Backbone as JSON Lines, residues from 0, in Angstrom:
{"i":0,"aa":"X","n":[-1.89,-10.58,-14.41],"ca":[-1.63,-9.72,-15.55],"c":[-0.25,-10.04,-16.1]}
{"i":1,"aa":"X","n":[-0.17,-10.16,-17.41],"ca":[1.11,-10.4,-18.07],"c":[1.74,-9.06,-18.44]}
{"i":2,"aa":"X","n":[2.86,-8.76,-17.82],"ca":[3.53,-7.49,-18.11],"c":[4.16,-7.49,-19.49]}
{"i":3,"aa":"X","n":[4.45,-8.67,-20.04],"ca":[5.07,-8.73,-21.36],"c":[4.17,-8.11,-22.43]}
{"i":4,"aa":"X","n":[2.87,-8.1,-22.2],"ca":[1.93,-7.48,-23.14],"c":[1.87,-5.97,-22.97]}
{"i":5,"aa":"X","n":[2.43,-5.47,-21.89],"ca":[2.33,-4.05,-21.57],"c":[3.67,-3.33,-21.58]}
{"i":6,"aa":"X","n":[4.61,-3.84,-22.33],"ca":[5.92,-3.19,-22.45],"c":[5.95,-2.41,-23.76]}
{"i":7,"aa":"X","n":[6.21,-1.12,-23.65],"ca":[6.22,-0.26,-24.84],"c":[7.43,0.66,-24.78]}
{"i":8,"aa":"X","n":[7.95,1.03,-25.95],"ca":[9.07,1.97,-25.97],"c":[8.59,3.39,-25.69]}
{"i":9,"aa":"X","n":[9.51,4.22,-25.28],"ca":[9.16,5.6,-24.95],"c":[8.56,6.33,-26.15]}
{"i":10,"aa":"X","n":[8.96,5.98,-27.34],"ca":[8.41,6.62,-28.55],"c":[6.91,6.33,-28.66]}
{"i":11,"aa":"X","n":[6.49,5.15,-28.26],"ca":[5.06,4.81,-28.28],"c":[4.32,5.67,-27.26]}
{"i":12,"aa":"X","n":[4.91,5.87,-26.09],"ca":[4.3,6.72,-25.07],"c":[4.15,8.14,-25.58]}
{"i":13,"aa":"X","n":[5.19,8.65,-26.21],"ca":[5.14,10.01,-26.73],"c":[4.05,10.18,-27.78]}
{"i":14,"aa":"X","n":[3.91,9.21,-28.65],"ca":[2.95,9.31,-29.76],"c":[1.52,9.03,-29.34]}
{"i":15,"aa":"X","n":[1.32,8.28,-28.25],"ca":[-0.03,7.85,-27.86],"c":[-0.36,8.16,-26.4]}
{"i":16,"aa":"X","n":[0.17,9.24,-25.86],"ca":[0.04,9.54,-24.43],"c":[-1.41,9.57,-23.96]}
{"i":17,"aa":"X","n":[-2.28,10.31,-24.66],"ca":[-3.68,10.42,-24.23],"c":[-4.38,9.07,-24.26]}
{"i":18,"aa":"X","n":[-4.14,8.33,-25.31],"ca":[-4.76,7.0,-25.46],"c":[-4.27,6.06,-24.34]}
{"i":19,"aa":"X","n":[-2.99,6.09,-24.07],"ca":[-2.41,5.23,-23.03],"c":[-2.99,5.58,-21.66]}
{"i":20,"aa":"X","n":[-3.04,6.85,-21.34],"ca":[-3.58,7.28,-20.05],"c":[-5.03,6.86,-19.91]}
{"i":21,"aa":"X","n":[-5.8,7.05,-20.95],"ca":[-7.22,6.66,-20.93],"c":[-7.35,5.16,-20.7]}
{"i":22,"aa":"X","n":[-6.57,4.37,-21.43],"ca":[-6.64,2.91,-21.32],"c":[-6.2,2.44,-19.94]}
{"i":23,"aa":"X","n":[-5.11,2.99,-19.45],"ca":[-4.61,2.61,-18.12],"c":[-5.62,2.97,-17.04]}
{"i":24,"aa":"X","n":[-6.19,4.14,-17.15],"ca":[-7.15,4.61,-16.16],"c":[-8.45,3.8,-16.2]}
{"i":25,"aa":"X","n":[-8.97,3.58,-17.39],"ca":[-10.24,2.85,-17.51],"c":[-10.13,1.39,-17.13]}
{"i":26,"aa":"X","n":[-8.99,0.78,-17.4],"ca":[-8.83,-0.66,-17.17],"c":[-7.91,-0.98,-15.99]}
{"i":27,"aa":"X","n":[-7.52,0.03,-15.24],"ca":[-6.63,-0.13,-14.09],"c":[-5.43,-1.0,-14.44]}
{"i":28,"aa":"X","n":[-4.72,-0.58,-15.47],"ca":[-3.56,-1.31,-15.98],"c":[-2.25,-0.72,-15.47]}
{"i":29,"aa":"X","n":[-1.21,-1.45,-15.76],"ca":[0.15,-1.01,-15.51],"c":[0.93,-1.2,-16.81]}
{"i":30,"aa":"X","n":[1.75,-0.22,-17.16],"ca":[2.54,-0.32,-18.39],"c":[4.0,-0.04,-18.06]}
{"i":31,"aa":"X","n":[4.88,-0.8,-18.68],"ca":[6.31,-0.62,-18.52],"c":[6.84,0.09,-19.76]}
{"i":32,"aa":"X","n":[7.57,1.18,-19.54],"ca":[8.12,1.96,-20.64],"c":[9.63,1.71,-20.71]}
{"i":33,"aa":"X","n":[10.09,1.44,-21.93],"ca":[11.51,1.19,-22.13],"c":[12.19,2.4,-22.76]}
{"i":34,"aa":"X","n":[13.47,2.5,-22.52],"ca":[14.28,3.54,-23.14],"c":[15.59,2.87,-23.54]}
{"i":35,"aa":"X","n":[15.91,2.94,-24.83],"ca":[17.07,2.26,-25.38],"c":[17.06,0.76,-25.07]}
{"i":36,"aa":"X","n":[15.87,0.18,-25.13],"ca":[15.71,-1.26,-24.95],"c":[15.7,-1.75,-23.51]}
{"i":37,"aa":"X","n":[15.82,-0.84,-22.56],"ca":[15.82,-1.21,-21.14],"c":[14.57,-0.69,-20.46]}
{"i":38,"aa":"X","n":[13.98,-1.5,-19.6],"ca":[12.82,-1.05,-18.82],"c":[13.28,0.08,-17.91]}
{"i":39,"aa":"X","n":[12.57,1.22,-17.96],"ca":[12.99,2.39,-17.19],"c":[11.93,2.88,-16.21]}
{"i":40,"aa":"X","n":[10.66,2.91,-16.64],"ca":[9.61,3.44,-15.78],"c":[8.35,2.6,-15.88]}
{"i":41,"aa":"X","n":[7.5,2.78,-14.88],"ca":[6.21,2.11,-14.84],"c":[5.14,3.2,-14.84]}
{"i":42,"aa":"X","n":[4.16,3.06,-15.71],"ca":[3.02,3.96,-15.73],"c":[1.84,3.14,-15.21]}
{"i":43,"aa":"X","n":[1.22,3.65,-14.14],"ca":[0.22,2.84,-13.45],"c":[-0.98,3.69,-13.06]}
{"i":44,"aa":"X","n":[-2.16,3.07,-13.09],"ca":[-3.37,3.72,-12.61],"c":[-3.19,4.07,-11.15]}
{"i":45,"aa":"X","n":[-3.63,5.24,-10.75],"ca":[-3.42,5.7,-9.37],"c":[-4.14,4.8,-8.36]}
{"i":46,"aa":"X","n":[-5.29,4.25,-8.72],"ca":[-6.01,3.36,-7.79],"c":[-5.22,2.07,-7.57]}
{"i":47,"aa":"X","n":[-4.62,1.55,-8.62],"ca":[-3.79,0.35,-8.51],"c":[-2.57,0.66,-7.64]}
{"i":48,"aa":"X","n":[-1.98,1.83,-7.84],"ca":[-0.83,2.25,-7.05],"c":[-1.2,2.35,-5.57]}
{"i":49,"aa":"X","n":[-2.34,2.97,-5.27],"ca":[-2.77,3.12,-3.88],"c":[-3.02,1.76,-3.23]}
{"i":50,"aa":"X","n":[-3.65,0.84,-3.95],"ca":[-3.89,-0.5,-3.41],"c":[-2.56,-1.2,-3.13]}
{"i":51,"aa":"X","n":[-1.61,-1.03,-4.02],"ca":[-0.3,-1.65,-3.84],"c":[0.41,-1.07,-2.61]}
{"i":52,"aa":"X","n":[0.32,0.24,-2.43],"ca":[0.94,0.88,-1.27],"c":[0.3,0.4,0.04]}
{"i":53,"aa":"X","n":[-1.02,0.24,0.03],"ca":[-1.72,-0.28,1.2],"c":[-1.28,-1.71,1.5]}
{"i":54,"aa":"X","n":[-1.13,-2.51,0.46],"ca":[-0.68,-3.9,0.64],"c":[0.73,-3.95,1.22]}
{"i":55,"aa":"X","n":[1.59,-3.09,0.72],"ca":[2.97,-3.04,1.23],"c":[2.96,-2.62,2.7]}
{"i":56,"aa":"X","n":[2.14,-1.65,3.06],"ca":[2.06,-1.21,4.45],"c":[1.58,-2.34,5.36]}
{"i":57,"aa":"X","n":[0.57,-3.08,4.91],"ca":[0.07,-4.21,5.7],"c":[1.13,-5.29,5.84]}
{"i":58,"aa":"X","n":[1.88,-5.55,4.78],"ca":[2.94,-6.54,4.86],"c":[4.04,-6.11,5.83]}
{"i":59,"aa":"X","n":[4.35,-4.81,5.86],"ca":[5.34,-4.31,6.8],"c":[4.86,-4.5,8.24]}
{"i":60,"aa":"X","n":[3.58,-4.19,8.48],"ca":[3.01,-4.38,9.82],"c":[3.06,-5.84,10.22]}
{"i":61,"aa":"X","n":[2.72,-6.71,9.29],"ca":[2.76,-8.15,9.56],"c":[4.18,-8.62,9.88]}
{"i":62,"aa":"X","n":[5.15,-8.14,9.11],"ca":[6.54,-8.51,9.34],"c":[7.02,-8.01,10.7]}
{"i":63,"aa":"X","n":[6.66,-6.77,11.05],"ca":[7.04,-6.23,12.36],"c":[6.38,-7.02,13.49]}
{"i":64,"aa":"X","n":[5.14,-7.4,13.29],"ca":[4.43,-8.19,14.3],"c":[5.12,-9.53,14.52]}
{"i":65,"aa":"X","n":[5.47,-10.18,13.43],"ca":[6.17,-11.46,13.52],"c":[7.5,-11.31,14.22]}
{"i":66,"aa":"X","n":[8.21,-10.26,13.89],"ca":[9.5,-9.99,14.5],"c":[9.35,-9.74,16.0]}
{"i":67,"aa":"X","n":[8.35,-8.94,16.37],"ca":[8.11,-8.66,17.78],"c":[7.71,-9.92,18.55]}
{"i":68,"aa":"X","n":[6.94,-10.78,17.92],"ca":[6.57,-12.05,18.57],"c":[7.82,-12.89,18.84]}
{"i":69,"aa":"X","n":[8.7,-12.97,17.86],"ca":[9.92,-13.76,18.03],"c":[10.82,-13.19,19.12]}
{"i":70,"aa":"X","n":[10.81,-11.87,19.28],"ca":[11.64,-11.21,20.29],"c":[10.96,-11.21,21.67]}
{"i":71,"aa":"X","n":[9.73,-11.68,21.72],"ca":[9.0,-11.69,22.99],"c":[8.43,-10.34,23.36]}
{"i":72,"aa":"X","n":[8.35,-9.45,22.42],"ca":[7.8,-8.11,22.67],"c":[6.31,-8.11,22.38]}
{"i":73,"aa":"X","n":[5.55,-8.73,23.25],"ca":[4.1,-8.76,23.09],"c":[3.45,-8.87,24.46]}
{"i":74,"aa":"X","n":[2.15,-8.58,24.49],"ca":[1.38,-8.65,25.72],"c":[0.25,-9.64,25.53]}
{"i":75,"aa":"X","n":[-0.22,-10.16,26.61],"ca":[-1.36,-11.08,26.53],"c":[-2.62,-10.29,26.21]}
{"i":76,"aa":"X","n":[-3.61,-10.98,25.73],"ca":[-4.89,-10.34,25.42],"c":[-5.48,-9.74,26.69]}
{"i":77,"aa":"X","n":[-5.4,-10.47,27.79],"ca":[-5.95,-9.99,29.05],"c":[-5.29,-8.69,29.49]}
{"i":78,"aa":"X","n":[-3.97,-8.63,29.38],"ca":[-3.24,-7.42,29.77],"c":[-3.62,-6.25,28.87]}
{"i":79,"aa":"X","n":[-3.72,-6.52,27.58],"ca":[-4.07,-5.46,26.63],"c":[-5.45,-4.9,26.92]}
{"i":80,"aa":"X","n":[-6.45,-5.78,27.1],"ca":[-7.81,-5.32,27.36],"c":[-7.92,-4.64,28.72]}
{"i":81,"aa":"X","n":[-7.14,-5.08,29.68],"ca":[-7.13,-4.44,30.99],"c":[-6.64,-3.0,30.87]}
{"i":82,"aa":"X","n":[-5.58,-2.81,30.09],"ca":[-5.05,-1.45,29.89],"c":[-6.05,-0.57,29.14]}
{"i":83,"aa":"X","n":[-6.74,-1.16,28.15],"ca":[-7.75,-0.39,27.42],"c":[-8.88,-0.01,28.35]}
{"i":84,"aa":"X","n":[-9.35,-0.94,29.17],"ca":[-10.41,-0.64,30.14],"c":[-10.0,0.47,31.1]}
{"i":85,"aa":"X","n":[-8.75,0.42,31.57],"ca":[-8.25,1.46,32.46],"c":[-8.24,2.82,31.78]}
{"i":86,"aa":"X","n":[-7.82,2.85,30.55],"ca":[-7.78,4.13,29.82],"c":[-9.19,4.68,29.6]}
{"i":87,"aa":"X","n":[-10.13,3.8,29.31],"ca":[-11.53,4.23,29.14],"c":[-12.06,4.79,30.46]}
{"i":88,"aa":"X","n":[-11.78,4.09,31.56],"ca":[-12.23,4.55,32.88],"c":[-11.63,5.91,33.21]}
{"i":89,"aa":"X","n":[-10.34,6.08,32.93],"ca":[-9.68,7.36,33.19],"c":[-10.3,8.47,32.35]}
{"i":90,"aa":"X","n":[-10.6,8.17,31.1],"ca":[-11.21,9.16,30.22],"c":[-12.59,9.55,30.73]}
{"i":91,"aa":"X","n":[-13.4,8.55,31.1],"ca":[-14.74,8.84,31.61],"c":[-14.68,9.67,32.89]}
{"i":92,"aa":"X","n":[-13.71,9.35,33.74],"ca":[-13.56,10.1,34.98],"c":[-13.18,11.55,34.7]}
{"i":93,"aa":"X","n":[-12.27,11.74,33.73],"ca":[-11.86,13.11,33.41],"c":[-13.0,13.9,32.77]}
{"i":94,"aa":"X","n":[-13.88,13.22,32.05],"ca":[-15.02,13.89,31.42],"c":[-16.08,14.29,32.46]}
{"i":95,"aa":"X","n":[-16.22,13.47,33.5],"ca":[-17.22,13.77,34.52],"c":[-16.77,14.92,35.41]}
{"i":96,"aa":"X","n":[-15.48,15.19,35.46],"ca":[-14.94,16.28,36.26],"c":[-15.11,17.63,35.6]}
{"i":97,"aa":"X","n":[-15.4,17.61,34.33],"ca":[-15.5,18.87,33.55],"c":[-16.81,19.55,33.8]}
């Protein structure tokens, strides 16, 4: 998407608010609003915003994972599955005691 096509002054937003919201919502667009010639705010479809937030969260998890790998803060697959199996066994045992 080219943002240069979606830059509008605040006066345009004021005069065409309903039309802009409808267009942004229907076409999942993003619009940049300027004030005194400077970009000030972004008007975005909520679904696009949610997808972007999910992407940012996944990127943070990926970055943390990479960092933990470099620091040696990780477990082998065998150790991880062994701990999961133990927790399942403990849970089953506690359920049978009830």
